C-alpha positions in Angstrom: 23.7 -21.6 2.8 26.3 -19.2 4.2 26.8 -17.9 0.6 23.0 -17.4 0.3 22.9 -15.6 3.6 25.8 -13.3 2.5 24.0 -12.5 -0.7 20.9 -11.7 1.4 22.7 -8.9 3.2 24.2 -7.5 0.0 21.0 -7.6 -2.0 18.9 -6.2 0.8 21.4 -3.4 1.3 20.9 -2.6 -2.4 17.2 -2.6 -1.7 17.4 -0.1 1.1 20.0 2.2 -0.3 21.2 2.1 -3.9 18.1 1.2 -5.9 16.2 4.3 -4.6 18.1 6.2 -7.3 17.5 3.5 -9.9 13.8 3.9 -10.9 12.7 7.5 -10.7 11.1 7.8 -14.1 7.4 6.9 -13.8 4.7 6.6 -16.4 2.2 9.3 -15.7 -0.5 11.1 -17.8 -2.1 14.4 -17.4 -5.6 15.3 -18.5 -6.4 18.1 -20.9 -6.5 20.6 -18.1 -3.0 19.6 -16.9 -4.3 18.2 -13.6 -2.2 15.2 -12.5 -5.1 12.8 -12.0 -3.0 9.8 -12.8 -4.8 8.7 -16.0 -2.3 6.0 -16.6 -2.6 4.7 -13.0 -6.4 4.7 -13.2 -6.5 2.9 -16.4 -4.0 0.3 -15.1 -6.1 -0.3 -12.1 -9.1 -1.3 -14.2 -7.4 -3.1 -17.1 -4.6 -5.1 -15.4 -5.1 -4.2 -11.8 -5.4 -6.3 -8.7 -8.9 -7.5 -9.5 -8.0 -8.8 -12.9 -4.6 -10.2 -12.0 -5.0 -11.6 -8.5 -8.7 -12.0 -7.6 -10.8 -12.9 -10.5 -8.3 -15.5 -11.7 -9.1 -17.4 -8.5 -12.8 -17.5 -9.1 -13.9 -14.6 -6.9 -16.0 -11.5 -7.8 -14.0 -8.3 -7.5 -14.6 -4.6 -7.9 -12.1 -1.8 -8.5 -12.8 1.4 -6.5 -11.0 4.8 -6.3 -11.1 7.2 -3.3 -9.5 10.7 -3.2 -8.0 11.9 0.0 -8.5 15.4 1.4 -5.0 16.3 0.3 -5.5 15.1 -3.3 -4.1 11.5 -3.5 -6.2 9.1 -5.5 -6.1 5.7 -3.9 -7.0 2.4 -5.4 -9.2 0.0 -3.4 -10.4 -3.5 -4.3 -13.6 -5.1 -3.0 -14.3 -8.8 -2.8 -18.1 -8.6 -2.0 -18.8 -12.4 -1.7 -16.9 -15.7 -1.3 -16.1 -18.1 -4.1 -19.3 -19.9 -3.6 -21.3 -16.7 -4.2 -24.1 -15.6 -2.0 -25.9 -12.3 -1.5 -23.7 -9.2 -1.0 -24.8 -6.2 0.9 -25.5 -7.3 4.5 -22.1 -8.8 5.1 -19.8 -7.2 7.8 -17.1 -5.1 6.0 -13.4 -5.7 6.7 -10.7 -3.2 5.6 -7.3 -4.8 5.1 -4.3 -2.4 5.4 -0.9 -3.5 4.3 2.5 -2.6 5.7 5.6 -0.7 4.6 6.9 -1.3 1.1 3.8 -3.5 0.3 0.4 -3.0 -1.2 -3.0 -4.7 -1.2 -1.6 -7.8 -2.8 -0.1 -8.6 0.6 -3.3 -10.3 1.4 -3.5 -12.4 -1.8 0.0 -13.9 -2.0 -1.0 -17.4 -0.7 -3.4 -19.8 -2.4 -7.1 -18.9 -2.0 -7.7 -21.3 0.9 -4.8 -19.7 2.8 -4.9 -16.0 1.9 -6.6 -13.8 4.5 -8.6 -11.8 2.0 -10.1 -14.9 0.4 -10.6 -16.7 3.7 -12.6 -13.7 5.0 -14.7 -13.5 1.9 -15.5 -17.2 2.2 -16.4 -16.7 5.8 -19.1 -14.2 5.0 -17.3 -10.9 5.1 -17.3 -8.0 2.6 -13.6 -7.6 2.0 -11.9 -4.3 1.1 -8.2 -4.0 0.2 -6.4 -0.6 0.8 -3.4 0.5 -1.3 -1.5 3.4 0.3 -0.4 6.5 -1.6 2.7 6.0 -3.8 2.2 2.3 -4.4 1.7 0.9 -7.9 -2.1 1.2 -8.1 -2.3 4.4 -6.0 -0.1 6.8 -8.0 -2.8 9.3 -8.9 -3.2 12.8 -7.6 -5.5 15.7 -8.4 -2.7 18.1 -9.2 0.7 16.4 -8.7 2.8 13.9 -10.7 4.9 11.2 -9.0 7.8 12.9 -10.9 7.3 15.9 -8.7 9.2 15.9 -5.4 6.1 17.4 -3.7 4.2 14.3 -4.5 6.5 12.4 -2.1 6.4 15.0 0.7 4.7 12.8 3.3 5.4 10.3 6.1 3.1 7.9 7.9 1.6 11.0 9.6 -0.2 11.7 6.4 -1.4 8.1 6.2 -3.0 8.7 9.6 -4.4 12.1 8.7 -5.6 11.4 5.2 -5.4 7.9 3.7 -6.9 6.0 6.6 -9.9 8.4 7.1 -10.6 8.4 3.4 -10.6 4.6 3.1 -12.6 4.1 6.4 -15.2 6.6 5.3 -15.5 5.1 1.8 -16.0 1.5 3.1 -18.4 2.7 5.9 -20.5 4.7 3.4 -20.7 1.8 0.8 -21.4 -0.9 3.4 -23.8 1.2 5.5 -22.3 -0.2 8.7 -19.3 -0.2 11.0 -16.3 -2.1 9.8 -13.6 -4.5 11.1 -10.0 -3.5 10.5 -6.9 -5.7 9.9 -3.5 -4.1 9.8 0.0 -5.6 9.3 3.2 -3.8 10.4 2.9 -0.1 9.3 -0.8 -0.8 8.9 -1.0 -1.3 12.7 1.1 1.8 13.4 -1.2 4.2 11.6 -4.3 2.6 13.1 -2.9 2.8 16.7 -1.9 6.5 16.1 -5.4 7.2 14.8 -7.2 5.4 17.6 -5.0 7.2 20.2 -6.3 10.5 18.7 -9.9 9.4 19.0 -10.2 9.2 15.2 -12.2 6.7 13.1 -13.8 5.1 16.2 -17.3 6.0 15.2 -16.9 3.8 12.1 -15.0 1.0 13.7 -16.3 -2.3 15.0 -13.0 -3.9 16.0 -9.4 -4.1 14.9 -6.9 -6.9 14.5 -3.2 -5.9 14.6 -0.7 -8.4 13.1 3.0 -7.8 13.9 2.0 -4.6 15.8 4.3 -1.7 15.3 4.2 1.2 17.8 7.5 1.4 19.7 10.4 0.3 17.6 13.4 1.4 19.8 14.3 -2.2 20.6 14.0 -3.5 17.0 16.5 -6.2 16.3 16.5 -6.3 12.5 20.1 -5.9 11.6 19.3 -4.3 8.3 16.7 -1.8 9.5 18.7 -0.9 12.6 21.9 -0.4 10.6 20.1 1.8 8.1 18.6 3.9 10.9 21.9 4.2 12.9 23.8 5.2 9.7 21.2 7.7 8.6 20.8 6.0 5.2 17.3 7.4 4.6 18.4 10.8 5.6 21.3 10.6 3.2 19.0 9.8 0.3 16.6 12.6 1.4 19.5 15.1 1.5 20.5 13.9 -2.0 17.1 14.9 -3.2 15.7 11.4 -3.7 12.2 12.0 -2.5 10.8 8.6 -3.7 12.2 5.5 -2.0 11.7 2.7 -4.6 13.4 -0.6 -3.8 11.9 -2.3 -6.9 14.7 -1.7 -9.4 14.4 -4.2 -12.3 18.0 -5.2 -12.1 17.7 -6.1 -8.4 14.5 -8.1 -8.9 16.0 -10.0 -11.8 19.1 -10.7 -9.7 17.0 -12.0 -6.9 14.9 -14.3 -9.1 18.1 -15.7 -10.8 19.6 -16.5 -7.4 16.3 -18.1 -6.3 16.4 -20.5 -9.2 19.8 -21.9 -8.4 19.8 -25.4 -7.0 20.1 -25.6 -3.2 19.3 -21.9 -2.6 16.3 -21.4 -0.3 15.0 -17.9 -1.1 12.9 -17.7 2.1 16.3 -16.8 3.7 16.3 -13.6 1.6 13.8 -12.0 4.0 15.6 -13.1 7.2 18.1 -10.2 7.5 15.1 -7.8 7.5 12.2 -9.6 9.1 13.7 -12.2 11.4 13.7 -16.0 10.8 10.3 -16.7 9.3 9.2 -20.2 10.3 6.7 -21.2 7.8 7.2 -19.9 4.3 7.0 -22.2 1.3 10.1 -21.7 -0.9 7.9 -20.8 -3.9 6.3 -17.8 -2.0 9.3 -15.6 -2.5 9.1 -15.8 -6.2 5.4 -14.8 -6.1 6.3 -12.0 -3.7 8.9 -10.7 -6.1 6.4 -10.6 -8.9 4.5 -7.9 -7.0 6.5 -6.5 -4.1 8.2 -4.5 -2.7 6.5 -1.2 -3.4 7.7 2.4 -3.2 7.3 4.7 -0.2 8.3 8.3 0.4 11.9 8.7 1.5 10.5 11.1 4.2 8.5 8.2 5.5 11.7 6.1 5.8 13.4 9.0 7.7 10.4 9.2 10.1 10.7 5.5 10.9 14.4 5.8 11.3 13.8 8.6 13.8 11.5 6.2 15.8 14.1 3.4 15.8 16.9 5.7 17.1 14.8 7.6 19.6 12.5 4.9 20.8 9.5 7.3 20.5 6.2 7.4 18.6 6.2 11.1 17.8 5.1 12.8 14.6 7.8 13.6 12.0 10.7 15.6 13.5 12.0 18.4 11.3 15.0 18.7 13.5 14.5 22.4 13.7 12.5 24.1 16.5 11.1 26.8 14.2 10.1 24.3 11.5 8.4 22.0 14.1 6.7 25.1 15.5 5.5 26.0 12.0 3.9 22.5 11.6 2.8 21.7 15.1 2.7 24.9 17.1 5.5 23.6 19.4 9.3 23.2 19.1 9.2 19.4 19.3 6.9 17.0 17.4 3.8 15.8 19.3 3.8 12.3 20.7 1.1 9.6 19.9 0.0 8.5 23.3 -1.0 4.8 23.2 -2.6 5.0 26.7 -5.3 7.3 25.1 -6.7 4.4 23.1 -10.2 3.7 24.5 -10.2 0.8 26.9 -13.4 -0.6 25.4 -12.2 -0.8 21.8 -12.1 -4.5 20.8 -8.5 -5.3 19.8 -6.9 -8.5 18.6 -3.1 -8.4 18.7 -0.8 -11.2 17.4 3.0 -11.0 17.6 5.8 -13.4 17.0 8.8 -14.5 19.0 11.2 -14.4 16.0 10.0 -11.0 14.6 12.9 -8.7 14.2 10.8 -5.7 13.2 7.9 -6.0 15.6 10.3 -7.0 18.4 8.8 -8.8 21.5 10.2 -6.2 23.9 8.6 -3.4 21.9 5.3 -5.2 21.7 5.5 -5.7 25.5 6.0 -1.9 25.8 2.8 -1.4 23.8 0.9 -4.0 25.8 2.0 -2.2 29.0 0.4 1.0 27.6 -2.8 -1.1 27.2 -2.7 -2.6 30.7 -5.9 -0.9 31.7 -7.8 -2.1 28.6 -11.0 -4.0 29.4 -10.2 -7.6 29.8 -12.9 -8.9 27.5 -12.0 -6.4 24.8 -8.3 -7.3 24.3 -7.1 -10.6 22.9 -3.4 -11.1 22.7 -1.9 -14.0 20.7 1.8 -14.9 20.9 3.4 -17.2 18.2 6.8 -18.1 19.4 8.0 -19.3 16.0 6.6 -16.5 13.8 8.6 -13.6 12.3 7.3 -10.6 10.4 6.5 -12.1 7.0 4.8 -15.2 8.5 1.7 -13.2 9.3 1.0 -12.6 5.6 2.9 -15.4 3.9 3.1 -18.5 6.2 1.4 -21.6 4.8 -0.1 -22.3 8.3 -1.3 -18.8 9.0 -4.9 -19.7 8.3 -5.2 -22.2 11.1 -2.8 -20.5 13.5 -3.7 -16.8 13.1 -6.6 -16.2 10.7 -9.1 -18.6 12.2 -8.7 -17.2 15.7 -8.9 -13.7 14.2 -12.2 -14.5 12.5 -13.5 -16.1 15.7 -12.7 -12.8 17.4 -14.5 -10.8 14.7 -17.6 -12.9 15.1 -17.9 -12.0 18.8 -17.9 -8.2 18.1 
């Protein structure tokens, strides 16, 4: 097992440094007018996309949708309108599921149907929508840019707050004709908290559930993430001109799968150096995970997160130049996202784990301190002492331990 743990560190270091250079050539088509609408990506979404490959195969109805952000990114969304037993769609409360960093909407479909949150929600009477952030496999389209263009990757999670989240919220709200519930994991909680703190999206929101909440990350204990931040790995890649951060090099994934097949190797440990010691992953889940994840992000986004780790702040992207910051923000330093500005009457469900190395307990306590004036009947906090970061979307006991309480919370709102 010591050998496996040593390989973990080596392979994950490859993930978070070397392989960003390994897969920069992307399939992308232009229409006759030369606009980068992502024809290949759009075709892929309908022909072999998430509905066909992950949802309909489990006996659920599924719809593919596309939404265009104000800055031109074409995002894929999947809708599971009813549960496996059928029923009438339309009046069901909508729920938008937002994945975390280096993931996509398949996050919520990795477990068997009776354990995956998307399917569990559908079977409990909800109209389920899966978001896929810009740059991920099924959201590669753009109205004018190709993913081969560095400009396509000129964004951080600030743009997810400003553009992706409003576009997906509005789309679900308009299609459902009613306010929606929101579930975020990891970075999906960060962008939601930032939006809520700016009084955004609240007119379309019924309640929000935040799993492994990320806001403050200055006390993050993940050795891999902290080492990468302290050694400016993302900045180095950015300075080298690698605008796309793509950890899914074919050679790395093949190597991981080969290692996982060796007798006596428990591949659940492959996640430990990054996420913390997950308690409850079935050994087969990592192979399923590697079939679909991890997904690309912008190197600029990785730089932004590294800034937060080093500085312990929740500011917008820092250009490290007073004049450049002033150009973007009208002030020499990046504006802070103030968590105390989140409305006290917003129904929130937060669940965090004692073994989580990314959403560290002390950082979550800092966030909870910012919410200390929240209305007592509007804030539910769940602490799972044995959970780490991946448990919230991949643990075989997550349904009874996290999802059932989450659904009970939704039903009260």
